[in-house]
C-alpha positions in Angstrom: 0.1 -0.1 0.1 1.7 3.3 -1.0 2.4 6.0 1.1 1.1 9.2 1.0 3.2 11.7 -1.6 4.3 15.0 -0.3 1.7 17.0 -2.5 -1.2 15.4 -0.6 -2.5 12.9 -2.9 -4.2 10.2 -1.2 -4.7 6.9 -3.1 -4.9 4.5 0.1 -4.3 6.6 3.3 -2.1 4.3 5.6 -2.5 6.3 8.5 -6.3 6.4 8.2 -7.0 2.9 7.1 -5.2 1.5 10.4 -8.4 2.5 12.0 -10.4 0.1 10.1 -13.3 1.1 7.8 -16.7 -0.2 8.8 -19.6 0.3 6.3 -22.2 -1.8 7.6 -25.3 0.5 8.0 -27.2 -0.2 11.4 -30.1 -1.9 11.4 -32.0 0.5 13.7 -31.3 3.5 15.8 -31.1 6.0 12.8 -30.3 9.5 12.9 -33.3 11.1 11.3 -33.4 14.9 10.7 -36.6 16.7 8.9 -37.5 13.2 7.9 -34.1 12.6 6.1 -32.6 9.4 7.4 -28.8 11.0 7.9 -27.4 7.6 9.0 -28.4 6.1 5.7 -27.4 8.8 3.6 -23.9 9.2 5.5 -23.4 5.4 4.9 -24.0 5.6 1.3 -21.6 8.8 0.9 -19.0 6.5 2.7 -19.3 3.9 0.1 -19.1 6.2 -2.4 -15.9 7.3 -1.1 -14.6 3.7 -0.7 -15.3 3.4 -4.6 -13.1 6.6 -5.6 -10.1 4.9 -3.7 -10.6 1.5 -5.1 -11.1 2.5 -8.7 -8.4 4.5 -8.0 -9.2 7.9 -8.3 -7.3 10.6 -6.2 -8.2 12.3 -3.0 -6.2 15.0 -1.4 -6.0 16.5 2.0 -6.3 19.9 0.1 -9.8 19.3 -1.2 -11.1 16.1 0.2 -11.1 16.3 4.1 -14.8 15.4 4.1 -14.2 12.3 2.1 -11.2 11.3 4.3 -13.1 11.5 7.5 -16.0 9.8 6.2 -13.8 6.6 6.0 -13.7 6.9 9.6 -17.5 7.4 10.3 -16.9 11.2 10.8 -19.3 13.4 9.1 -17.8 17.0 8.7 -20.5 19.7 8.8 -19.3 23.5 7.7 -21.8 26.3 7.2 -22.1 26.9 3.7 -18.7 25.0 2.9 -19.9 21.1 2.7 -18.5 19.5 -0.4 -21.0 19.1 -3.2 -20.2 15.1 -3.4 -22.2 14.8 -0.1 -25.0 16.5 -1.3 -26.0 13.7 -3.5 -26.8 11.8 -0.4 -27.6 14.7 2.1 -29.0 17.9 0.8 -27.3 21.2 1.3 -30.2 22.7 3.3 -30.3 19.5 5.6 -26.7 19.9 6.3 -26.9 23.4 7.3 -29.8 22.7 9.5 -28.1 19.7 10.9 -25.4 21.9 12.6 -27.9 23.8 14.7 -30.0 20.7 15.5 -27.0 18.9 17.2 -25.7 22.2 18.8 -28.9 22.8 20.3 -29.3 19.4 21.5 -26.2 19.9 23.9 -27.4 23.4 24.7 -24.8 25.2 23.0 -26.5 28.4 21.7 -25.0 31.6 19.8 -25.1 34.8 22.0 -24.2 38.5 21.6 -21.6 40.1 23.6 -22.9 43.0 25.3 -22.7 45.9 22.9 -22.2 48.7 25.7 -19.3 46.8 27.0 -17.9 46.2 23.8 -18.0 49.8 23.0 -16.2 50.6 26.4 -13.5 48.2 25.9 -12.8 49.6 22.3 -12.4 52.8 23.9 -9.8 51.6 26.3 -8.0 49.8 23.6 -8.1 52.7 21.0 -6.7 55.0 23.8 -3.9 52.6 24.2 -3.1 52.8 20.5 -3.5 56.6 20.5 -0.8 56.8 23.7 1.5 53.9 21.9 1.5 52.3 25.4 -0.4 50.0 27.5 -0.4 50.8 31.2 -1.4 49.0 34.3 -4.5 51.2 34.7 -5.8 50.3 31.3 -5.9 46.6 32.4 -7.7 47.7 35.5 -10.3 49.4 33.4 -11.0 46.4 31.5 -11.3 44.4 34.3 -13.7 46.9 36.0 -16.3 46.2 33.1 -16.7 42.5 34.6 -20.0 41.4 35.7 -20.3 39.2 39.0 -23.1 37.1 37.4 -21.8 36.4 34.0 -18.9 34.1 33.8 -18.9 33.9 29.9 -18.9 37.8 29.8 -16.0 38.0 32.1 -13.7 35.3 30.3 -14.2 37.0 27.2 -13.0 40.3 29.0 -10.0 38.2 30.2 -9.1 37.5 26.6 -9.4 41.2 25.9 -7.2 42.1 28.8 -4.6 39.4 27.7 -4.5 40.7 24.1 -4.4 44.3 25.3 -1.2 43.4 27.4 0.6 41.1 24.7 -0.3 42.3 21.0 2.1 45.1 19.8 0.9 48.5 19.3 2.3 48.5 15.7 2.1 45.6 13.5 5.2 43.5 13.4 6.9 43.0 9.9 8.9 40.1 10.6 7.5 36.7 10.4 5.8 35.1 13.4 6.7 31.4 13.7 4.6 28.6 15.5 6.2 28.9 18.9 5.9 32.8 19.2 2.2 32.4 17.7 1.4 29.9 20.6 3.2 31.7 23.6 2.4 35.3 22.9 -0.8 35.4 20.9 -2.9 32.1 20.9 -2.5 31.6 24.7 -3.5 35.2 25.4 -6.6 35.0 23.1 -8.3 31.5 24.1 -6.7 30.3 27.4 -9.3 32.0 29.4 -12.3 30.5 27.4 -10.8 26.8 27.6 -9.3 26.5 31.1 -11.5 26.4 34.3 -9.4 25.3 37.1 -12.1 25.6 39.7 -14.0 22.9 37.4 -10.8 20.9 37.1 -10.3 21.7 33.4 -6.7 22.4 32.5 -5.8 23.8 29.0 -2.2 22.6 28.2 0.4 22.9 25.3 1.8 19.4 25.2 3.8 19.0 21.7 5.0 21.9 19.9 7.4 20.3 17.4 9.7 21.8 14.8 8.6 21.8 11.2 10.5 18.6 10.2 8.8 16.6 12.5 5.3 18.2 11.7 6.1 17.2 7.9 6.9 13.4 8.4 4.9 10.6 7.4 4.2 9.7 10.9 0.6 8.3 11.6 -1.9 11.1 12.2 -2.7 9.5 15.6 0.8 8.9 16.8 1.7 12.6 16.0 0.9 14.3 19.4 -1.4 17.3 19.1 0.0 20.9 20.0 -2.5 21.1 22.7 -5.0 19.3 24.7 -7.7 20.4 27.1 -7.8 17.7 30.3 -9.6 17.1 33.3 -7.5 17.2 36.3 -8.1 14.5 39.3 -6.1 15.7 42.0 -2.6 15.3 41.1 -3.3 13.5 37.8 -4.1 14.6 34.3 -7.3 12.6 33.5 -9.8 12.5 30.7 -9.0 14.5 27.5 -11.9 16.9 26.7 -10.4 18.8 23.8 -7.4 18.9 21.4 -5.8 22.1 19.4 -3.6 22.8 16.4 -1.7 25.8 15.4 0.0 26.8 12.2 1.8 30.1 11.5 0.6 32.3 8.7 3.4 31.2 6.5 1.5 27.7 6.4 -1.9 29.4 5.7 -1.4 28.3 1.9 -0.1 24.7 2.6 -3.4 23.1 2.6 -2.0 19.9 2.8 -0.8 20.4 6.4 -3.8 22.5 7.5 -6.0 19.5 6.1 -4.0 17.0 7.7 -4.2 18.8 11.0 -8.2 19.0 10.9 -8.2 15.2 10.2 -5.9 14.6 13.2 -8.0 16.4 15.4 -11.1 14.8 14.1 -9.5 11.4 14.6 -8.4 12.2 18.2 -11.6 13.6 19.1 -13.4 10.3 17.9 -11.0 8.2 19.9 -11.7 10.3 22.9 -15.4 10.0 22.6 -15.1 6.3 22.3 -12.4 5.9 25.1 -14.3 7.9 27.7 -18.0 7.6 26.5 -17.8 11.6 26.2 -20.9 13.3 24.9 -18.8 15.4 22.8 -15.1 17.1 22.5 -14.1 20.6 21.7 -11.4 21.3 19.2 -9.6 24.4 17.8 -7.4 24.9 14.7 -5.3 28.3 14.6 -3.9 29.2 11.4 -2.1 32.6 11.7 -4.8 35.1 12.8 -7.7 32.7 12.1 -9.2 30.6 15.0 -11.5 27.7 13.9 -13.6 25.9 16.6 -15.0 22.6 16.1 -17.7 20.5 18.0 -17.6 16.6 17.7 -20.4 14.4 19.0 -21.4 10.7 18.7 -25.3 10.5 17.5 -26.9 7.5 16.4 -23.6 5.5 15.1 -22.1 8.6 13.4 -19.4 11.1 14.6 -20.2 14.8 13.6 -17.6 17.3 13.3 -19.4 20.8 13.2 -17.5 24.0 12.5 -19.0 26.3 15.3 -17.4 29.6 14.6 -14.3 31.4 13.0 -12.8 34.2 15.0 -10.4 36.8 13.0 -8.0 38.9 14.9 -6.8 41.2 12.4 -4.2 42.8 14.7 -2.2 39.8 15.4 0.1 39.9 12.4 
């Protein structure tokens, strides 16, 4: 069985086939949405992908992440971005509606940050830009906007404060590598959202390797993710509830590496759900100044990986 060429072409993906391809459609307990049998449609799509490889025709990490994940019973859903091949079996409108249906089932809803607080925070930031300096008092002013009864509101303000203290007041012209992107920018931007030590949840950077290691043909599951979100039991690190991968802006156009990172996150989340019998796992993928958050859950024999939202910080680079 041939290994994957460097350009990302997949004829028989060694690192994915090791998981085993199971194409037996369950007899009952199907996921049905708007009178459409999602389990049956996804099963037929998985068979279609298998025929592509058997012919053989080419799949690439650049263009066929949805197909690759289907081989491991993972249905990737992105708003307005699902592959047209999937729509032969599950319609576009159904795919769009299914995302909200699944998130709603786990109590995940969109909400708006208070506009008045946002305006006050913007004034503080603009004042720092005008002064070309961030002082301790500016961080205090942001923290003064906190509300005692709103944990999410306060965690977002912590992110604002961290970025205010960490971001340069003028854009930096030099290239930002992966290590600096993580230690200076990504941690500041999302750590308050992902870590809650009072509830025994710890956000950790576990494996920030060099480019040579990242580009090796190591199995997707053997290569450790850049970060994990874990439960802490006493003095021990316990169950994993989230994963993260980071790529600097210089890799933004290398769709093979970005595609492989997304596949790795999906497979790791699937394994965590199966191992710990978790309801869901949260993952994030950072590419330069783009933050993408994914929600994976298991529903009626299908693991669904849904893009929750994309966050862009135009001032990072």
